[in-house]
Structure formats: C-alpha cells, structure tokens
C-alpha positions in Angstrom: 59.4 70.9 112.5 62.9 71.7 112.3 65.2 71.5 114.4 68.2 74.3 114.7 67.8 78.0 114.7 64.4 79.5 114.6 64.0 81.6 111.3 67.1 80.8 109.9 67.1 82.1 106.3 69.2 79.7 104.0 69.5 82.3 101.2 71.2 84.6 104.1 74.2 82.1 104.6 74.8 82.0 100.5 74.4 86.0 100.6 77.0 86.1 103.2 79.6 83.7 101.9 79.4 85.0 98.6 80.2 88.5 100.0 83.6 87.0 101.7 84.5 85.4 98.3 84.4 82.0 99.5 82.8 78.7 97.5 80.7 76.3 99.6 83.7 74.1 100.1 85.8 76.3 101.6 82.9 77.5 104.1 82.3 73.6 104.8 86.5 73.2 105.9 86.2 76.9 107.9 82.9 75.4 109.6 84.1 72.0 110.2 81.2 70.4 108.4 80.2 68.8 105.2 80.1 70.6 101.9 76.4 68.8 101.8 75.5 70.1 105.1 76.5 73.7 103.9 74.4 73.2 100.7 71.3 72.3 102.9 71.6 75.1 105.1 71.9 77.7 101.9 68.8 75.8 100.4 66.7 75.9 103.4 66.5 72.3 103.8 68.1 72.1 107.2 68.7 74.8 110.0 72.0 75.2 112.1 71.9 74.0 115.8 72.6 77.2 118.0 76.3 76.1 118.6 76.9 76.1 114.9 74.9 79.2 114.2 77.4 81.2 116.6 80.4 79.7 114.2 79.0 80.5 111.3 78.1 84.0 112.8 81.8 84.0 114.0 83.5 83.1 110.9 81.5 85.5 108.6 82.1 88.5 110.9 78.2 89.1 110.8 75.7 89.4 113.7 73.2 86.4 114.0 70.2 88.3 113.3 71.7 89.0 109.8 71.0 85.2 108.8 67.3 85.3 110.5 65.9 88.2 108.5 64.4 87.6 105.0 65.9 88.1 102.3 65.3 91.1 100.2 63.7 90.9 96.3 66.2 92.4 93.9 64.6 93.8 91.1 68.0 94.5 88.8 67.1 94.4 85.1 69.5 97.4 84.5 73.3 96.1 83.3 76.2 96.4 85.7 79.0 97.7 83.9 82.3 96.2 84.6 85.6 96.6 83.0 86.2 92.9 82.3 83.5 90.3 81.9 86.0 87.3 81.7 84.8 83.7 83.5 88.2 84.6 85.7 86.3 87.5 87.4 83.0 85.6 87.7 83.4 85.2 91.7 85.0 88.3 92.1 82.0 90.2 90.7 79.6 88.3 92.5 81.3 89.3 95.8 81.7 92.9 94.2 77.6 92.8 93.9 77.0 91.4 97.4 78.8 94.4 98.7 77.0 96.8 96.4 73.7 95.3 97.6 74.2 95.9 101.1 75.2 99.6 100.2 72.1 100.0 97.9 69.5 98.0 100.4 70.9 98.5 104.0 73.6 101.2 104.5 71.7 103.7 101.8 68.1 103.4 102.9 69.0 103.8 106.4 71.0 107.0 105.8 67.7 108.3 104.1 65.8 107.8 107.1 67.8 111.0 108.4 69.0 112.9 106.1 68.2 114.1 102.3 70.9 113.3 99.9 71.9 115.2 97.1 69.1 115.2 94.1 70.1 113.3 90.7 71.2 115.7 88.2 73.3 113.1 85.8 72.1 113.4 82.4 71.0 110.1 80.6 71.8 110.2 76.9 69.0 108.8 74.8 70.4 107.5 71.3 68.4 105.1 69.3 71.6 102.8 68.8 74.6 103.4 70.7 76.6 101.8 67.8 75.9 105.4 65.7 77.7 107.4 68.5 80.8 108.9 67.4 83.9 110.2 68.9 82.9 113.9 67.9 79.4 113.2 69.3 80.9 112.0 72.8 83.2 114.9 72.8 79.8 117.2 72.6 78.3 115.7 75.1 81.2 115.7 77.6 81.4 119.2 77.1 78.0 120.5 77.4 77.6 118.2 80.6 80.8 120.3 82.1 79.2 123.5 81.3 75.8 122.4 82.3 77.6 122.1 85.7 79.6 125.3 85.5 82.9 123.8 85.2 83.6 125.4 81.9 87.2 124.1 80.8 88.8 123.9 84.0 90.4 120.6 85.6 88.3 118.8 87.7 89.6 119.2 91.2 87.8 116.3 92.8 85.7 113.9 90.5 84.4 112.2 93.4 83.1 114.9 95.2 81.9 116.7 91.8 79.7 113.3 91.3 78.6 112.9 95.0 77.1 116.5 94.8 75.5 115.7 91.9 73.7 112.3 93.3 75.7 109.8 92.8 76.4 107.6 95.4 80.3 106.3 95.5 81.8 103.7 97.6 85.8 102.6 97.5 85.8 98.8 98.5 88.3 95.9 98.8 87.3 93.9 95.5 90.3 91.7 95.9 90.7 91.4 92.3 92.9 93.3 90.0 90.8 92.6 87.1 88.2 94.8 88.5 89.1 98.6 88.8 85.3 99.7 89.3 81.6 98.8 88.2 78.6 101.2 87.7 74.8 100.6 87.7 71.6 102.6 87.9 68.9 101.2 90.5 65.7 101.4 88.9 63.7 100.9 92.1 64.8 104.6 93.3 66.4 106.2 90.2 69.6 106.2 92.1 73.3 105.7 90.2 76.2 104.0 91.8 79.5 103.5 91.2 81.8 100.8 93.2 85.7 101.3 92.9 88.6 99.1 93.8 90.3 100.4 96.8 93.1 97.8 96.1 94.0 100.6 93.5 96.7 102.6 94.4 97.3 105.2 91.9 95.2 108.4 92.5 95.4 109.3 88.4 94.1 105.7 87.4 91.4 106.0 90.3 90.1 109.4 88.8 89.9 107.7 85.3 88.1 104.7 86.4 85.3 107.0 88.3 85.1 109.3 85.0 84.8 105.8 83.0 81.8 104.7 85.3 80.2 108.3 84.8 80.9 107.7 81.0 78.1 104.3 81.2 76.0 106.0 83.6 75.5 108.6 80.8 75.8 107.2 77.6 75.1 103.6 78.4 72.0 103.3 80.9 69.3 102.1 78.3 71.5 99.3 77.2 70.7 95.8 78.3 72.6 92.6 79.7 72.5 91.1 76.4 74.3 93.7 74.4 77.2 94.0 77.6 77.6 90.2 77.0 78.3 90.8 73.1 81.9 90.8 72.9 82.1 93.4 70.0 79.8 95.3 71.6 81.5 95.3 74.7 84.5 96.2 73.3 82.7 99.4 71.4 80.8 100.5 74.8 84.5 100.4 76.5 86.1 102.2 73.9 83.1 105.1 74.3 83.3 105.4 77.8 87.3 106.0 77.8 86.8 108.8 75.4 84.1 110.2 77.1 86.2 110.2 80.1 88.9 111.5 78.6 87.0 114.4 76.9 85.1 115.1 80.7 88.5 115.3 82.8 90.8 117.1 80.0 88.7 118.9 77.6 90.1 119.4 74.1 90.6 123.2 73.9 92.3 123.5 76.7 94.5 120.9 76.4 95.5 121.5 72.9 96.6 125.0 74.4 98.5 123.5 77.0 100.6 120.7 75.2 103.5 123.1 74.2 105.3 120.2 72.8 104.5 117.0 71.1 106.9 115.3 73.4 106.5 112.6 76.5 108.3 115.1 78.9 105.7 118.0 77.5 102.7 115.4 78.4 104.2 114.9 81.9 104.4 118.3 82.8 100.5 118.5 82.7 99.9 115.7 85.3 100.3 118.2 88.0 97.4 120.5 86.4 95.2 117.9 85.2 95.8 115.1 87.5 95.4 112.4 85.2 98.0 109.7 84.2 100.6 110.1 81.4 99.3 107.2 79.5 95.8 108.6 79.3 97.2 112.2 78.1 99.3 110.1 75.4 96.1 108.4 74.1 94.3 111.9 74.6 96.5 113.5 72.3 96.4 111.0 69.6 92.7 111.1 69.9 92.6 114.7 69.3 95.5 114.5 66.3 97.8 116.6 68.5 100.5 114.0 68.1 101.2 111.9 64.7 101.0 108.2 65.0 104.4 108.1 64.7 105.0 110.2 67.7 102.6 108.3 69.3 104.5 104.9 68.9 107.8 106.6 70.0 106.1 107.8 73.0 104.7 104.9 74.3 108.0 103.2 73.9 110.0 105.5 76.0 106.8 105.6 78.3 107.6 101.8 78.6 111.3 102.1 78.6 111.1 104.5 81.8 108.9 101.6 83.7 105.9 104.0 83.9 103.3 101.3 83.1 103.9 100.2 86.6 104.1 103.2 88.2 104.4 106.7 87.1 105.9 110.1 88.6 103.6 111.6 91.2 101.6 108.8 91.6 102.8 108.2 95.4 102.3 111.8 96.3 98.8 112.7 94.3 96.2 111.9 97.1 93.6 108.9 96.4 89.9 110.8 96.1 88.0 109.1 98.9 84.0 109.2 98.8 82.8 111.1 101.7 78.8 111.7 101.3 77.8 108.6 102.9 80.7 109.0 105.5 79.8 112.2 106.6 75.7 111.5 106.7 76.7 108.5 109.4 78.9 111.0 111.0 76.4 113.2 111.5 73.7 111.2 112.7 76.3 109.5 115.3 78.0 112.9 116.2 74.5 114.5 117.1 73.3 111.4 118.7 69.9 111.1 116.4 71.1 107.4 116.9 73.7 106.1 119.0 76.5 103.6 117.4 75.1 100.4 118.5 71.7 101.6 117.3 73.2 102.1 113.9 74.9 99.0 113.7 71.5 96.9 114.8 69.4 99.1 112.2 72.0 98.2 109.3 72.4 94.8 110.6 76.0 94.2 109.2 79.3 93.8 111.2 80.9 97.3 112.1 83.8 96.3 109.8 81.6 96.0 106.9 79.6 99.2 107.4 83.1 101.1 108.1 84.5 100.1 104.6 81.3 100.6 102.8 80.8 104.1 104.0 84.7 104.5 103.9 84.7 105.3 107.5 87.9 104.8 109.4 88.6 101.3 110.9 87.3 100.9 114.3 85.1 104.2 113.8 82.6 102.7 115.7 84.6 101.8 119.1 86.2 105.7 119.0 84.6 108.4 121.2 81.9 110.5 119.2 83.2 113.6 118.0 81.1 116.5 116.4 82.0 116.7 112.4 82.2 120.1 111.1 80.0 120.5 108.3 81.6 122.1 105.0 80.4 122.9 101.7 81.2 119.4 100.9 77.8 118.1 101.3 74.9 120.3 102.6 72.3 118.2 103.5 68.4 118.7 103.9 66.3 117.1 106.7 63.5 115.4 105.3 59.8 115.6 106.6 60.1 112.0 108.0 63.3 113.0 110.0 63.5 111.8 113.5 66.5 114.4 114.2 65.6 116.6 117.1 65.3 120.6 116.7 68.5 121.5 117.0 69.9 118.8 114.2 67.0 120.0 112.0 68.1 123.3 112.3 72.0 122.7 111.6 70.6 120.8 108.5 68.0 123.5 107.3 70.8 126.0 107.2 72.9 123.7 104.5 69.9 123.4 101.8 71.8 124.2 99.1 74.1 122.0 97.0 77.2 122.8 95.3 78.7 121.1 92.2 82.5 121.7 93.2 
C-alpha cells in the first residue's frame, strides 16, 4: 500500500502546475524536491507525505481537496482558435487551456445549477470548403447576423454584452503572454461557445476587435479540424477571414462609407469615438472597401507609424475596456441572495478564491467582502431552472427576468 496522501491524484498536480505556467523543474525548485520526485507524483507512482501535500497546495494556491478529486475526461475534438500557433506560445497556450477547462468544467456547471444562462443563438455557417469563402461572402454573412439581431447598421455599443446575451461565455484572464490576444472554441459536450480574452491587453478598441475576431471563428470555422489549423497556409487564410468578418460586423460598409468624409488619416481618427475601433483597423477597413487607393493606404500607414500610433492611439487611455458580466452577475446573485454562502461556493467549485475571482471577473478579494445585494438590470435576465435550489423569493425575482435582450 502506498504511503503519503490518501486519494492523491497525480494528474491534478500536473494540471495545477500547467495552470500556473511553470514547468516540472521550476516546481521542484519551489517545493525543494527533485525533478524526478515531481514526475513520480504527477505520474501517480508516488504520493506526497501530508507535510509535502500542504506545501504543494500552498505554493500552487489551491485547496488540498483539488488534488484529491478524480480528473474529468476532456472531450475536445473541436479546434481551439489562437492568433498565434508558434512554438514560443506553446506553454502559454497550455496554461490558457487549463484556465479555460476550469471555467468550462468547474465554474459554469456550478452556475447552471442555480441560474439558466442565455440560450445560444450564434449561427454557424456551413460551407463545403472554407477556401471558397470570398470577402463579399463574409460581408454578407456579417451583415445578415447584424440584422438578425436587430443591430441594423449602427455601431455596437458593447460587443461583450451582445455576445454574452446571445449565449457566448466570455472571460478575461491573465494569459501572461503578449502573443496570445484571445482564443475561442465550441464545446461539443454542451454546445456552448467560449471566448477567452487576455486581460493583459489594455486597449479597449483592440480588445473589441479581439472579441469580434473570435466571434468570427465561432461563426465561420466551427467545422474545421485541428489539422487544418496547423497547416500554415490554411491558418493564414482562416485568420484573414476572421479579421474581415470582425471588421464587417463592427463597422458595416454602407454606414462607414458615408461617415468617411475624406480619404485622410485625420478623417478616420474622428470616427474612432463613434465606431469604438482602432484607427489601424479602420485604415484596413477603408482599404478593403476600396474607399482609399493603394497609394493613400500606404501614405496613411507611414503617417500612422510616424505619429507613434502603433504603440498607442488617441483615446486608448480613455475608452473603457469591456468587461464580461454574465458569470460574474450569476455568482453575485447566488451569493447575495444567500442561495449559497461564499464558503459553499468556494468548496463546491474547488478552486482558490483568487482563481474564481479572475475567471468570473469578480473584483479581487470579493469573497472576503461583506455580501451586498445586486441590482438586476436588463444586462442579464436570468431564468430559474426547474432543478434550481433557489428559495421562493429569489425564484420570483428570476422569473420576472425571463427575456434576454441582445443589447
């Protein structure tokens, strides 16, 4: 019989290590043990003594119970769309996926025990071969979705809120990698689309483009396989299509053409406050729509770089970055209405308070603060599911909010 910690699951140690973005050698140094000892633990060939188990939990900032639960079988044949697939981002991608799995397998299922989330209304375009999608096709698809959602040709005031209200689970997480702007995936086990954004990015306009870019993948590329994503030529085309869709969705061509009163950089700059996208993106949009010539485009980019706007554009410091609110408000509701107390939330989800706060985009230290009632607005209009454990008062509150608005 093995000595050590009863029911210790080695795979959980590897999961925690990868979520923290450290390799086995670094973990060994942190714990003051050998690299081979870490391997024995992770492979299930040895179990840490209670003192070492406490140290592991402390250093990796996770409850001991995390390491004692069986791992979940992950069914993920669907491709995960990243902006960069280079080897330099491999560890960052592994870390990001661990955080995504925690969101998908721990936080979201917990929330769904008490709150019905918005139904998924994201259309998936089925084309025989994505290579055949033209720029004009993509413009039409983006325009059709806008009109289906009642957006017309007006600017989208909050892209994050719009997608959350149409069933996308979104989270902003510290991905600790400049090369990872965001990623997205359809989860086949529950048919839910997810978008994970890098909270290290501090430009609101660029973040909106990241969201729209990932939305494009969810719409256009849901039926692709991993092999196609790993093909460099296909990957480049997929990214170009996603950018074209994002631009068309955020900045409809007909309205933008009327707004652009002059083919100049200053004219484009004045439109940033209206469309809430970067000047750089609008230069590309104007070029795609043939509103400016190749020579004008080149001159704009030269002037753009000369002004230092590649590093920071005007309004970048004043535009407010969109924050996901769906999972945040669901947890706040569960907590404020005392459906479950903070200790129960933490124990059931099985992560550290810091992890849950980041995944759900709650304020740091939220679980240490006094519980306050939240004001349910039209942002998120939840329904109580039949299996809900919510008491009558909260059930009545939730049932009063039974219509989900797109904006």
